[in-house]
LOGUDREN-106996 format. One record per residue: residue number from 1; residue in three letters; chain; x, y, z of N, C-alpha, C in turn. Coordinates in nm, 4 decimals. Layout:
// LOGUDREN-106996
NUM; ALA; A; X; Y; Z; X; Y; Z; X; Y; Z;
...
This chain:
// LOGUDREN-106996
1; UNK; A; 2.4993; 6.4595; 5.3181; 2.3783; 6.4596; 5.2334; 2.4085; 6.4119; 5.0945;
2; UNK; A; 2.5196; 6.4675; 5.0362; 2.5560; 6.4261; 4.8996; 2.5871; 6.2762; 4.8935;
3; UNK; A; 2.6565; 6.2263; 5.0003; 2.6885; 6.0836; 5.0012; 2.5622; 6.0023; 5.0056;
4; UNK; A; 2.4621; 6.0483; 5.0871; 2.3350; 5.9773; 5.0937; 2.2661; 5.9759; 4.9599;
5; UNK; A; 2.2683; 6.0920; 4.8876; 2.2051; 6.0995; 4.7567; 2.2750; 6.0074; 4.6591;
6; UNK; A; 2.4086; 6.0051; 4.6658; 2.4817; 5.9165; 4.5734; 2.4466; 5.7713; 4.5980;
7; UNK; A; 2.4363; 5.7355; 4.7285; 2.3987; 5.5983; 4.7588; 2.2585; 5.5695; 4.7095;
8; UNK; A; 2.1676; 5.6659; 4.7260; 2.0319; 5.6483; 4.6782; 2.0264; 5.6303; 4.5276;
9; UNK; A; 2.1057; 5.7136; 4.4565; 2.1074; 5.6999; 4.3124; 2.1615; 5.5644; 4.2697;
10; UNK; A; 2.2652; 5.5167; 4.3410; 2.3250; 5.3868; 4.3076; 2.2225; 5.2758; 4.3284;
11; UNK; A; 2.1476; 5.2825; 4.4411; 2.0461; 5.1806; 4.4660; 1.9396; 5.1847; 4.3599;
12; UNK; A; 1.8938; 5.3085; 4.3241; 1.7895; 5.3215; 4.2222; 1.8367; 5.2675; 4.0894;
13; UNK; A; 1.9619; 5.2984; 4.0525; 2.0148; 5.2505; 3.9261; 2.0248; 5.0993; 3.9269;
14; UNK; A; 2.0654; 5.0424; 4.0425; 2.0744; 4.8969; 4.0513; 1.9379; 4.8329; 4.0402;
15; UNK; A; 1.8368; 4.8947; 4.1061; 1.7003; 4.8407; 4.0952; 1.6512; 4.8484; 3.9539;
16; UNK; A; 1.6820; 4.9619; 3.8842; 1.6406; 4.9738; 3.7453; 1.7047; 4.8692; 3.6600;
17; UNK; A; 1.8325; 4.8416; 3.6824; 1.9017; 4.7379; 3.6057; 1.8404; 4.6021; 3.6300;
18; UNK; A; 1.8023; 4.5768; 3.7602; 1.7404; 4.4489; 3.7913; 1.6074; 4.4340; 3.7182;
19; UNK; A; 1.5282; 4.5445; 3.7174; 1.3986; 4.5372; 3.6466; 1.4197; 4.5107; 3.4998;
20; UNK; A; 1.5169; 4.5796; 3.4388; 1.5423; 4.5584; 3.2965; 1.5841; 4.4153; 3.2686;
21; UNK; A; 1.6709; 4.3608; 3.3541; 1.7161; 4.2235; 3.3354; 1.5994; 4.1267; 3.3427;
22; UNK; A; 1.5067; 4.1543; 3.4401; 1.3900; 4.0658; 3.4515; 1.3009; 4.0761; 3.3310;
23; UNK; A; 1.2817; 4.1972; 3.2797; 1.1942; 4.2165; 3.1656; 1.2476; 4.1450; 3.0409;
24; UNK; A; 1.3787; 4.1459; 3.0235; 1.4341; 4.0849; 2.9043; 1.4555; 3.9358; 2.9208;
25; UNK; A; 1.4403; 3.8836; 3.0402; 1.4528; 3.7401; 3.0634; 1.5817; 3.6828; 3.0045;
26; UNK; A; 1.6907; 3.7581; 3.0117; 1.8144; 3.7051; 2.9637; 1.8268; 3.6980; 2.8141;
27; UNK; A; 1.7393; 3.7626; 2.7393; 1.7420; 3.7610; 2.5932; 1.8714; 3.8250; 2.5459;
28; UNK; A; 1.9547; 3.7488; 2.4790; 2.0874; 3.7980; 2.4436; 2.0787; 3.9087; 2.3399;
29; UNK; A; 1.9668; 3.9209; 2.2692; 1.9511; 4.0283; 2.1707; 1.8959; 4.1560; 2.2351;
30; UNK; A; 1.8629; 4.1505; 2.3624; 1.8128; 4.2672; 2.4307; 1.6705; 4.3025; 2.3950;
31; UNK; A; 1.5948; 4.2107; 2.3312; 1.4576; 4.2399; 2.2953; 1.3656; 4.2106; 2.4109;
32; UNK; A; 1.2634; 4.2889; 2.4253; 1.1747; 4.2767; 2.5395; 1.0713; 4.1682; 2.5160;
33; UNK; A; 1.0747; 4.0660; 2.6034; 0.9746; 3.9598; 2.5932; 0.8348; 4.0150; 2.6217;
34; UNK; A; 0.8286; 4.1132; 2.7092; 0.6948; 4.1722; 2.7393; 0.6394; 4.2390; 2.6142;
35; UNK; A; 0.7227; 4.3067; 2.5362; 0.6754; 4.3712; 2.4116; 0.6322; 4.2661; 2.3127;
36; UNK; A; 0.7097; 4.1599; 2.3009; 0.6743; 4.0520; 2.2066; 0.5393; 3.9899; 2.2418;
37; UNK; A; 0.5177; 3.9646; 2.3707; 0.3913; 3.9084; 2.4131; 0.2766; 4.0052; 2.3877;
38; UNK; A; 0.3017; 4.1333; 2.4060; 0.1992; 4.2344; 2.3793; 0.1581; 4.2353; 2.2334;
39; UNK; A; 0.2547; 4.2177; 2.1434; 0.2265; 4.2126; 2.0019; 0.1406; 4.0913; 1.9676;
40; UNK; A; 0.1734; 3.9764; 2.0219; 0.0970; 3.8543; 1.9952; -0.0471; 3.8687; 2.0433;
41; UNK; A; -0.0633; 3.9220; 2.1643; -0.1990; 3.9406; 2.2171; -0.2768; 4.0452; 2.1373;
42; UNK; A; -0.2083; 4.1500; 2.0933; -0.2746; 4.2533; 2.0145; -0.3228; 4.1971; 1.8807;
43; UNK; A; -0.2408; 4.1124; 1.8185; -0.2793; 4.0519; 1.6903; -0.4025; 3.9648; 1.7071;
44; UNK; A; -0.4064; 3.8839; 1.8126; -0.5229; 3.8016; 1.8415; -0.6492; 3.8870; 1.8558;
45; UNK; A; -0.6371; 3.9884; 1.9379; -0.7536; 4.0728; 1.9652; -0.8052; 4.1471; 1.8419;
46; UNK; A; -0.7133; 4.1971; 1.7604; -0.7535; 4.2699; 1.6392; -0.8219; 4.1785; 1.5381;
47; UNK; A; -0.7702; 4.0552; 1.5283; -0.8341; 3.9654; 1.4328; -0.9788; 3.9348; 1.4726;
48; UNK; A; -1.0006; 3.9114; 1.6007; -1.1371; 3.8846; 1.6475; -1.2249; 4.0045; 1.6271;
49; UNK; A; -1.1675; 4.1233; 1.6470; -1.2486; 4.2472; 1.6371; -1.2726; 4.2869; 1.4918;
50; UNK; A; -1.1705; 4.2752; 1.4048; -1.1807; 4.3331; 1.2716; -1.1724; 4.2321; 1.1571;
51; UNK; A; -1.1435; 4.1064; 1.1871; -1.1252; 4.0094; 1.0805; -0.9871; 4.0151; 1.0216;
52; UNK; A; -0.9550; 3.9142; 0.9407; -0.8198; 3.9021; 0.8889; -0.7785; 4.0241; 0.8047;
53; UNK; A; -0.8682; 4.0689; 0.7199; -0.8340; 4.1798; 0.6312; -0.8170; 4.3101; 0.7083;
54; UNK; A; -0.8771; 4.3189; 0.8275; -0.8679; 4.4410; 0.9060; -0.7438; 4.4495; 0.9928;
55; UNK; A; -0.6657; 4.3424; 0.9985; -0.5442; 4.3423; 1.0806; -0.4292; 4.3978; 0.9970;
56; UNK; A; -0.3590; 4.4972; 1.0515; -0.2439; 4.5547; 0.9844; -0.1285; 4.5642; 1.0852;
57; UNK; A; -0.0074; 4.5737; 1.0330; 0.1081; 4.5916; 1.1198; 0.0938; 4.7209; 1.2019;
58; UNK; A; 0.0459; 4.8254; 1.1334; 0.0262; 4.9536; 1.2022; -0.0718; 4.9400; 1.3176;
59; UNK; A; -0.1832; 4.8701; 1.2916; -0.2826; 4.8522; 1.3954; -0.2275; 4.7676; 1.5120;
60; UNK; A; -0.1519; 4.6638; 1.4795; -0.0935; 4.5814; 1.5865; 0.0007; 4.6636; 1.6729;
61; UNK; A; 0.0849; 4.7441; 1.6046; 0.1821; 4.8257; 1.6761; 0.1109; 4.9236; 1.7709;
62; UNK; A; 0.0054; 4.9876; 1.7199; -0.0675; 5.0814; 1.8030; -0.1316; 5.0123; 1.9231;
63; UNK; A; -0.1971; 4.8992; 1.8963; -0.2660; 4.8278; 2.0036; -0.1683; 4.7731; 2.1068;
64; UNK; A; -0.0499; 4.7303; 2.0623; 0.0494; 4.6745; 2.1531; 0.1332; 4.7810; 2.2227;
65; UNK; A; 0.1276; 4.9033; 2.1701; 0.2083; 5.0096; 2.2278; 0.3545; 4.9985; 2.1969;
66; UNK; A; 0.3868; 4.9500; 2.0762; 0.5264; 4.9374; 2.0357; 0.5437; 5.0042; 1.8992;
67; UNK; A; 0.6684; 5.0268; 1.8593; 0.6980; 5.0831; 1.7289; 0.6917; 4.9742; 1.6223;
68; UNK; A; 0.6597; 5.0132; 1.5012; 0.6576; 4.9148; 1.3911; 0.7930; 4.8507; 1.3726;
69; UNK; A; 0.8990; 4.9269; 1.3953; 1.0343; 4.8733; 1.3797; 1.0574; 4.7567; 1.4773;
70; UNK; A; 0.9957; 4.7648; 1.5941; 1.0078; 4.6567; 1.6910; 0.9440; 4.5296; 1.6362;
71; UNK; A; 0.8271; 4.5462; 1.5772; 0.7602; 4.4292; 1.5198; 0.8420; 4.3677; 1.4060;
72; UNK; A; 0.8966; 4.4518; 1.3184; 0.9707; 4.4013; 1.2039; 1.1027; 4.3335; 1.2434;
73; UNK; A; 1.1458; 4.3531; 1.3666; 1.2646; 4.2792; 1.4112; 1.2339; 4.1315; 1.4281;
74; UNK; A; 1.1074; 4.1006; 1.4569; 1.0672; 3.9625; 1.4807; 0.9921; 3.8976; 1.3637;
75; UNK; A; 0.9092; 3.9762; 1.2973; 0.8205; 3.9202; 1.1965; 0.8213; 4.0043; 1.0694;
76; UNK; A; 0.7943; 3.9368; 0.9564; 0.7904; 4.0079; 0.8283; 0.6488; 4.0514; 0.7926;
77; UNK; A; 0.5495; 3.9708; 0.8289; 0.4122; 3.9989; 0.7880; 0.3172; 3.9776; 0.9064;
78; UNK; A; 0.1941; 4.0261; 0.8900; 0.0938; 4.0060; 0.9941; 0.0596; 3.8577; 1.0058;
79; UNK; A; 0.0681; 3.7834; 0.8939; 0.0393; 3.6396; 0.8992; 0.1399; 3.5679; 0.9872;
80; UNK; A; 0.2663; 3.6067; 0.9800; 0.3682; 3.5486; 1.0662; 0.3360; 3.5719; 1.2127;
81; UNK; A; 0.2883; 3.6915; 1.2445; 0.2533; 3.7237; 1.3824; 0.1362; 3.6373; 1.4286;
82; UNK; A; 0.0336; 3.6322; 1.3467; -0.0858; 3.5550; 1.3832; -0.0520; 3.4073; 1.4010;
83; UNK; A; 0.0355; 3.3541; 1.3150; 0.0719; 3.2161; 1.3262; 0.1463; 3.1894; 1.4586;
84; UNK; A; 0.2403; 3.2750; 1.4923; 0.3135; 3.2566; 1.6176; 0.2208; 3.2672; 1.7378;
85; UNK; A; 0.1258; 3.3600; 1.7328; 0.0304; 3.3743; 1.8423; -0.0546; 3.2458; 1.8558;
86; UNK; A; -0.0981; 3.1946; 1.7420; -0.1795; 3.0733; 1.7447; -0.1009; 2.9538; 1.7955;
87; UNK; A; 0.0227; 2.9380; 1.7495; 0.1035; 2.8228; 1.7914; 0.1299; 2.8257; 1.9400;
88; UNK; A; 0.1523; 2.9435; 1.9943; 0.1735; 2.9543; 2.1400; 0.0473; 2.9111; 2.2146;
89; UNK; A; -0.0679; 2.9561; 2.1699; -0.1932; 2.9173; 2.2347; -0.2181; 2.7675; 2.2217;
90; UNK; A; -0.1900; 2.7121; 2.1025; -0.2155; 2.5692; 2.0789; -0.1278; 2.4827; 2.1674;
91; UNK; A; -0.0013; 2.5197; 2.1793; 0.0888; 2.4417; 2.2651; 0.0401; 2.4397; 2.4087;
92; UNK; A; -0.0078; 2.5540; 2.4567; -0.0534; 2.5617; 2.5955; -0.1857; 2.4908; 2.6165;
93; UNK; A; -0.2743; 2.4967; 2.5191; -0.4116; 2.4462; 2.5421; -0.4342; 2.3049; 2.4916;
94; UNK; A; -0.3567; 2.2590; 2.3941; -0.3892; 2.1342; 2.3245; -0.2910; 2.0211; 2.3488;
95; UNK; A; -0.2155; 2.0298; 2.4583; -0.1326; 1.9157; 2.4975; -0.2213; 1.8254; 2.5837;
96; UNK; A; -0.2447; 1.7007; 2.5428; -0.3414; 1.6149; 2.6129; -0.2980; 1.5840; 2.7554;
97; UNK; A; -0.3935; 1.5628; 2.8433; -0.3601; 1.5203; 2.9793; -0.3233; 1.3731; 2.9823;
98; UNK; A; -0.2638; 1.3308; 3.0905; -0.2320; 1.1895; 3.1109; -0.2820; 1.1507; 3.2490;
99; UNK; A; -0.4072; 1.1044; 3.2543; -0.4689; 1.0655; 3.3809; -0.4485; 0.9168; 3.4105;
100; UNK; A; -0.3824; 0.8480; 3.3181; -0.3624; 0.7058; 3.3363; -0.4803; 0.6225; 3.2916;
101; UNK; A; -0.5739; 0.6825; 3.2199; -0.6937; 0.6106; 3.1740; -0.7307; 0.6630; 3.0365;
102; UNK; A; -0.7419; 0.5747; 2.9387; -0.7655; 0.6152; 2.8003; -0.8965; 0.6906; 2.7835;
103; UNK; A; -1.0029; 0.6408; 2.8418; -1.1337; 0.7064; 2.8252; -1.1300; 0.8497; 2.8798;
104; UNK; A; -1.0718; 0.8675; 2.9973; -1.0633; 1.0022; 3.0549; -0.9773; 1.0951; 2.9732;
105; UNK; A; -0.8609; 1.0419; 2.9291; -0.7684; 1.1247; 2.8528; -0.8284; 1.1668; 2.7198;
106; UNK; A; -0.8883; 1.0746; 2.6475; -0.9495; 1.1066; 2.5193; -1.0656; 1.2031; 2.5360;
107; UNK; A; -1.1517; 1.1766; 2.6339; -1.2668; 1.2631; 2.6548; -1.2245; 1.4064; 2.6848;
108; UNK; A; -1.1258; 1.4226; 2.7716; -1.0794; 1.5570; 2.8075; -1.0133; 1.6261; 2.6886;
109; UNK; A; -0.9341; 1.5510; 2.6143; -0.8601; 1.6123; 2.5040; -0.9530; 1.6531; 2.3904;
110; UNK; A; -1.0447; 1.5691; 2.3505; -1.1343; 1.6048; 2.2406; -1.2257; 1.7206; 2.2782;
111; UNK; A; -1.2723; 1.7214; 2.4022; -1.3551; 1.8329; 2.4466; -1.2762; 1.9618; 2.4451;
112; UNK; A; -1.1517; 1.9570; 2.4921; -1.0676; 2.0771; 2.4923; -1.0415; 2.1252; 2.3512;
113; UNK; A; -1.0139; 2.0343; 2.2592; -0.9921; 2.0720; 2.1210; -1.1143; 2.1417; 2.0628;
114; UNK; A; -1.2317; 2.0860; 2.0879; -1.3537; 2.1472; 2.0379; -1.3762; 2.2867; 2.0969;
115; UNK; A; -1.3519; 2.3031; 2.2255; -1.3668; 2.4335; 2.2891; -1.2641; 2.5327; 2.2329;
116; UNK; A; -1.1446; 2.4877; 2.2148; -1.0373; 2.5711; 2.1619; -1.0713; 2.6248; 2.0237;
117; UNK; A; -1.1245; 2.5391; 1.9395; -1.1535; 2.5787; 1.8017; -1.2778; 2.6664; 1.7913;
118; UNK; A; -1.3720; 2.6496; 1.8821; -1.5000; 2.7184; 1.8668; -1.5201; 2.8374; 1.9600;
119; UNK; A; -1.4484; 2.8422; 2.0735; -1.4810; 2.9420; 2.1746; -1.3653; 3.0315; 2.2134;
120; UNK; A; -1.2504; 3.0108; 2.1554; -1.1333; 3.0924; 2.1938; -1.0955; 3.1864; 2.0797;
121; UNK; A; -1.0246; 3.2925; 2.1144; -0.9696; 3.3790; 2.0112; -0.8753; 3.3039; 1.9199;
122; UNK; A; -0.8044; 3.2082; 1.9749; -0.7114; 3.1284; 1.8941; -0.7855; 3.0481; 1.7863;
123; UNK; A; -0.9081; 3.0042; 1.8168; -0.9844; 2.9330; 1.7166; -1.0202; 3.0235; 1.5989;
124; UNK; A; -1.0512; 3.1490; 1.6285; -1.0794; 3.2457; 1.5199; -0.9543; 3.2698; 1.4369;
125; UNK; A; -0.8379; 3.2757; 1.5036; -0.7123; 3.2939; 1.4310; -0.6884; 3.1720; 1.3412;
126; UNK; A; -0.7132; 3.0535; 1.3923; -0.6912; 2.9331; 1.3129; -0.7777; 2.9323; 1.1878;
127; UNK; A; -0.9030; 2.9678; 1.2021; -0.9933; 2.9718; 1.0853; -0.9423; 3.0727; 0.9840;
128; UNK; A; -0.8970; 3.1868; 1.0305; -0.8450; 3.2890; 0.9399; -0.7172; 3.2404; 0.8678;
129; UNK; A; -0.6319; 3.1749; 0.9418; -0.5087; 3.1246; 0.8816; -0.5376; 3.0158; 0.7784;
130; UNK; A; -0.6334; 2.9304; 0.8071; -0.6718; 2.8292; 0.7068; -0.7253; 2.8948; 0.5802;
131; UNK; A; -0.8050; 2.9970; 0.5961; -0.8591; 3.0680; 0.4822; -0.7465; 3.1296; 0.3999;
132; UNK; A; -0.6506; 3.1899; 0.4657; -0.5355; 3.2503; 0.3933; -0.4559; 3.1425; 0.3234;
133; UNK; A; -0.4424; 3.0270; 0.3848; -0.3652; 2.9177; 0.3255; -0.4237; 2.8688; 0.1927;
134; UNK; A; -0.5545; 2.8858; 0.1748; -0.6150; 2.8407; 0.0504; -0.5649; 2.9200; -0.0685;
135; UNK; A; -0.5161; 3.0405; -0.0460; -0.4703; 3.1264; -0.1541; -0.3188; 3.1458; -0.1547;
136; UNK; A; -0.2509; 3.0783; -0.0619; -0.1053; 3.0970; -0.0499; -0.0425; 2.9611; -0.0233;
137; UNK; A; -0.0043; 2.8877; -0.1278; 0.0501; 2.7529; -0.1118; 0.1742; 2.7484; -0.0223;
138; UNK; A; 0.2578; 2.8513; -0.0307; 0.3779; 2.8534; 0.0516; 0.3417; 2.8611; 0.1987;
139; UNK; A; 0.2438; 2.9474; 0.2312; 0.2017; 2.9563; 0.3706; 0.1298; 2.8285; 0.4134;
140; UNK; A; 0.0557; 2.7667; 0.3234; -0.0130; 2.6410; 0.3556; 0.0876; 2.5345; 0.4004;
141; UNK; A; 0.2016; 2.5300; 0.3340; 0.3058; 2.4346; 0.3688; 0.3628; 2.4670; 0.5074;
142; UNK; A; 0.3793; 2.5956; 0.5355; 0.4303; 2.6362; 0.6676; 0.3293; 2.6012; 0.7759;
143; UNK; A; 0.2038; 2.6274; 0.7526; 0.0983; 2.5977; 0.8497; 0.0901; 2.4490; 0.8771;
144; UNK; A; 0.1019; 2.3692; 0.7723; 0.0972; 2.2245; 0.7878; 0.2169; 2.1754; 0.8690;
145; UNK; A; 0.3340; 2.2281; 0.8410; 0.4542; 2.1827; 0.9096; 0.4590; 2.2292; 1.0550;
146; UNK; A; 0.4162; 2.3538; 1.0783; 0.4346; 2.4117; 1.2111; 0.3166; 2.3835; 1.3052;
147; UNK; A; 0.1960; 2.3613; 1.2496; 0.0855; 2.3301; 1.3384; 0.0277; 2.1919; 1.3171;
148; UNK; A; -0.0167; 2.1628; 1.1964; -0.0936; 2.0401; 1.1739; -0.0109; 1.9168; 1.2077;
149; UNK; A; 0.1134; 1.9127; 1.1617; 0.1969; 1.7943; 1.1908; 0.2229; 1.7808; 1.3389;
150; UNK; A; 0.2526; 1.8935; 1.4049; 0.2797; 1.8894; 1.5497; 0.1550; 1.8567; 1.6274;
151; UNK; A; 0.0384; 1.9098; 1.5858; -0.0836; 1.8804; 1.6583; -0.1241; 1.7338; 1.6437;
152; UNK; A; -0.1017; 1.6785; 1.5275; -0.1332; 1.5354; 1.5092; -0.0451; 1.4520; 1.6026;
153; UNK; A; 0.0796; 1.4945; 1.6234; 0.1667; 1.4252; 1.7155; 0.1094; 1.4337; 1.8592;
154; UNK; A; 0.0611; 1.5532; 1.8962; 0.0022; 1.5667; 2.0300; -0.1268; 1.4854; 2.0400;
155; UNK; A; -0.2068; 1.4850; 1.9343; -0.3329; 1.4106; 1.9369; -0.3117; 1.2619; 1.9573;
156; UNK; A; -0.1970; 1.2116; 1.9143; -0.1712; 1.0668; 1.9266; -0.1255; 1.0284; 2.0674;
157; UNK; A; -0.0900; 1.1257; 2.1488; -0.0331; 1.0924; 2.2802; -0.1250; 1.0039; 2.3664;
158; UNK; A; -0.2572; 1.0344; 2.3768; -0.3408; 0.9470; 2.4587; -0.3423; 0.8016; 2.4117;
159; UNK; A; -0.3393; 0.7819; 2.2799; -0.3380; 0.6451; 2.2279; -0.2052; 0.5791; 2.2535;
160; UNK; A; -0.0968; 0.6526; 2.2344; 0.0360; 0.5959; 2.2578; 0.0558; 0.5618; 2.4064;
161; UNK; A; 0.0037; 0.6462; 2.4928; 0.0129; 0.6174; 2.6354; -0.0690; 0.4926; 2.6696;
162; UNK; A; -0.1856; 0.4768; 2.6042; -0.2700; 0.3609; 2.6275; -0.2019; 0.2322; 2.5786;
163; UNK; A; -0.1318; 0.2407; 2.4687; -0.0565; 0.1234; 2.4175; 0.0510; 0.0869; 2.5182;
164; UNK; A; 0.1195; 0.1844; 2.5723; 0.2253; 0.1574; 2.6696; 0.1699; 0.0941; 2.7987;
165; UNK; A; 0.0466; 0.1329; 2.8353; -0.0152; 0.0769; 2.9563; -0.0838; -0.0556; 2.9288;
166; UNK; A; -0.0938; -0.0949; 2.8043; -0.1599; -0.2214; 2.7699; -0.3103; -0.2093; 2.7495;
167; UNK; A; -0.3625; -0.0870; 2.7443; -0.5063; -0.0674; 2.7197; -0.5421; -0.0874; 2.5745;
168; UNK; A; -0.4464; -0.0659; 2.4854; -0.4674; -0.0869; 2.3430; -0.3601; -0.1807; 2.2916;
169; UNK; A; -0.3891; -0.2576; 2.1869; -0.2866; -0.3466; 2.1335; -0.1701; -0.2702; 2.0711;
170; UNK; A; -0.0564; -0.3314; 2.0707; 0.0659; -0.2637; 2.0236; 0.0578; -0.2316; 1.8750;
171; UNK; A; -0.0218; -0.3065; 1.8000; -0.0259; -0.2872; 1.6547; -0.1356; -0.1887; 1.6105;
172; UNK; A; -0.1986; -0.1183; 1.7023; -0.3041; -0.0237; 1.6668; -0.2438; 0.0861; 1.5782;
173; UNK; A; -0.3171; 0.1236; 1.4737; -0.2693; 0.2287; 1.3844; -0.3126; 0.3650; 1.4435;
174; UNK; A; -0.2238; 0.4244; 1.5226; -0.2586; 0.5468; 1.5940; -0.2849; 0.6626; 1.4985;
175; UNK; A; -0.2159; 0.6653; 1.3854; -0.2368; 0.7750; 1.2894; -0.3771; 0.7700; 1.2333;
176; UNK; A; -0.4206; 0.6520; 1.1875; -0.5552; 0.6372; 1.1298; -0.6615; 0.6608; 1.2368;
177; UNK; A; -0.6366; 0.6120; 1.3587; -0.7359; 0.6276; 1.4658; -0.7541; 0.7741; 1.5050;
178; UNK; A; -0.6435; 0.8482; 1.5083; -0.6516; 0.9905; 1.5416; -0.7328; 1.0654; 1.4365;
179; UNK; A; -0.7123; 1.0306; 1.3098; -0.7886; 1.0945; 1.2032; -0.9383; 1.0751; 1.2244;
180; UNK; A; -0.9751; 0.9528; 1.2684; -1.1180; 0.9253; 1.2893; -1.1724; 0.9959; 1.4146;
181; UNK; A; -1.0845; 1.0247; 1.5090; -1.1296; 1.0886; 1.6324; -1.1427; 1.2397; 1.6163;
182; UNK; A; -1.0395; 1.3042; 1.5591; -1.0410; 1.4498; 1.5516; -1.1002; 1.5016; 1.4213;
183; UNK; A; -1.0980; 1.4154; 1.3171; -1.1512; 1.4592; 1.1874; -1.2938; 1.5133; 1.1940;
184; UNK; A; -1.3860; 1.4422; 1.2622; -1.5228; 1.4927; 1.2705; -1.5326; 1.6278; 1.3405;
185; UNK; A; -1.4437; 1.6568; 1.4335; -1.4465; 1.7860; 1.5028; -1.4112; 1.8961; 1.4036;
186; UNK; A; -1.3030; 1.8794; 1.3329; -1.2628; 1.9815; 1.2346; -1.3693; 1.9938; 1.1244;
187; UNK; A; -1.4304; 1.8832; 1.0874; -1.5343; 1.8865; 0.9823; -1.6531; 1.9717; 1.0263;
188; UNK; A; -1.6947; 1.9548; 1.1484; -1.8081; 2.0351; 1.1987; -1.7693; 2.1819; 1.2147;
189; UNK; A; -1.6488; 2.2073; 1.2651; -1.6057; 2.3442; 1.2877; -1.5886; 2.4192; 1.1566;
190; UNK; A; -1.5282; 2.3532; 1.0578; -1.4860; 2.4236; 0.9368; -1.5819; 2.4081; 0.8192;
191; UNK; A; -1.6664; 2.3059; 0.8231; -1.7520; 2.2766; 0.7058; -1.8997; 2.2912; 0.7396;
192; UNK; A; -1.9520; 2.2091; 0.8302; -2.0963; 2.2074; 0.8485; -2.1480; 2.3120; 0.9479;
193; UNK; A; -2.0630; 2.3482; 1.0455; -2.1084; 2.4405; 1.1491; -2.1973; 2.3766; 1.2535;
194; UNK; A; -2.2107; 2.2419; 1.2502; -2.2902; 2.1729; 1.3494; -2.2226; 2.1811; 1.4871;
195; UNK; A; -2.2983; 2.1622; 1.5956; -2.2405; 2.1738; 1.7296; -2.1290; 2.0692; 1.7552;
196; UNK; A; -2.0320; 2.1118; 1.8301; -1.9257; 2.0208; 1.8752; -1.9204; 2.0265; 2.0279;
197; UNK; A; -2.0337; 1.9961; 2.0889; -2.0452; 2.0015; 2.2335; -1.9881; 1.8761; 2.2969;
198; UNK; A; -2.0000; 1.8713; 2.4300; -1.9449; 1.7582; 2.5029; -2.0108; 1.6277; 2.4640;
199; UNK; A; -2.1399; 1.6329; 2.4367; -2.2115; 1.5097; 2.3953; -2.1516; 1.4538; 2.2669;
200; UNK; A; -2.1138; 1.5406; 2.1748; -2.0587; 1.4949; 2.0472; -1.9200; 1.4355; 2.0682;
201; UNK; A; -1.8342; 1.5041; 2.1425; -1.6981; 1.4527; 2.1614; -1.7011; 1.3236; 2.2449;
202; UNK; A; -1.7928; 1.3145; 2.3404; -1.8051; 1.1898; 2.4176; -1.8507; 1.0760; 2.3291;
203; UNK; A; -1.9389; 1.1043; 2.2322; -1.9831; 1.0018; 2.1397; -1.8655; 0.9486; 2.0559;
204; UNK; A; -1.7784; 1.0393; 2.0135; -1.6592; 0.9954; 1.9381; -1.5738; 0.9017; 2.0213;
205; UNK; A; -1.5563; 0.9332; 2.1490; -1.4770; 0.8487; 2.2379; -1.5471; 0.7138; 2.2600;
206; UNK; A; -1.6776; 0.7173; 2.2832; -1.7513; 0.5925; 2.3074; -1.7429; 0.5016; 2.1846;
207; UNK; A; -1.7593; 0.5572; 2.0666; -1.7506; 0.4755; 1.9450; -1.6105; 0.4147; 1.9279;
208; UNK; A; -1.5095; 0.4931; 1.9616; -1.3723; 0.4417; 1.9513; -1.3526; 0.3274; 2.0494;
209; UNK; A; -1.3924; 0.3453; 2.1734; -1.3725; 0.2421; 2.2745; -1.4532; 0.1179; 2.2411;
210; UNK; A; -1.5772; 0.1361; 2.1960; -1.6611; 0.0217; 2.1615; -1.6003; -0.0572; 2.0457;
211; UNK; A; -1.5484; 0.0119; 1.9498; -1.4880; -0.0555; 1.8327; -1.3700; -0.1391; 1.8749;
212; UNK; A; -1.2886; -0.0851; 1.9616; -1.1686; -0.1608; 2.0021; -1.1986; -0.2703; 2.1014;
213; UNK; A; -1.2998; -0.2506; 2.1856; -1.3389; -0.3571; 2.2772; -1.3967; -0.4751; 2.1995;
214; UNK; A; -1.4792; -0.4444; 2.1002; -1.5354; -0.5506; 2.0156; -1.4252; -0.6222; 1.9407;
215; UNK; A; -1.3282; -0.5456; 1.8893; -1.2197; -0.6059; 1.8121; -1.1366; -0.6969; 1.9019;
216; UNK; A; -1.1084; -0.6513; 2.0237; -1.0303; -0.7347; 2.1163; -1.1070; -0.8585; 2.1555;
217; UNK; A; -1.2376; -0.8427; 2.1816; -1.3199; -0.9570; 2.2179; -1.3230; -1.0608; 2.1056;
218; UNK; A; -1.3359; -1.0120; 1.9825; -1.3355; -1.1005; 1.8667; -1.2051; -1.1745; 1.8527;
219; UNK; A; -1.0979; -1.1065; 1.8838; -0.9673; -1.1708; 1.8724; -0.9452; -1.2742; 1.9778;
220; UNK; A; -1.0199; -1.2651; 2.0924; -1.0015; -1.3599; 2.2004; -1.0879; -1.4846; 2.1854;
221; UNK; A; -1.1842; -1.4769; 2.0940; -1.2739; -1.5907; 2.0766; -1.2036; -1.7041; 2.0058;
């Protein structure tokens, strides 16, 4: 009986070790990825519920079910947490598709960007972070470097893919063209509050394609 119990304890201990290893995902610092994800999700949820000023480290810790000390191992401020949560969401949601067709790729990407900014918790976080950046130049520089620069790189992908396929001329200014495509979306979301529905994003794509088709036709005459 004792031998059976010892074997049972050994199996249970081994299973527990396996579960712990899976939870930490090989993190050499021994920090729980599950806890980190819970903190990011809690920060998102609290901002939507209470607004930027209502989010506190204490509130995040309570909502995530972790100790404040756990949070401070990864982040110094609530803004750092919100930024990491937003960047994770943006990377997952705002990487453009590659269907092999410029019109399809642009249409899908601009619509997804508009939905992300207006209908997701991440969009509310982005608006809050932009507001905070107006009063914190150091954070504004971080936001620009960590999100805006990277997102502009992602936004250019459909155009760069189209250049590679021969759908657009090699000398097209992808930086300027991206500004004209996504700029109106951000303007409506952050300034005017006008709708950014599918009809609007499709119009942006149609205008872009028409402009370049006319330009190419003119060059062939």
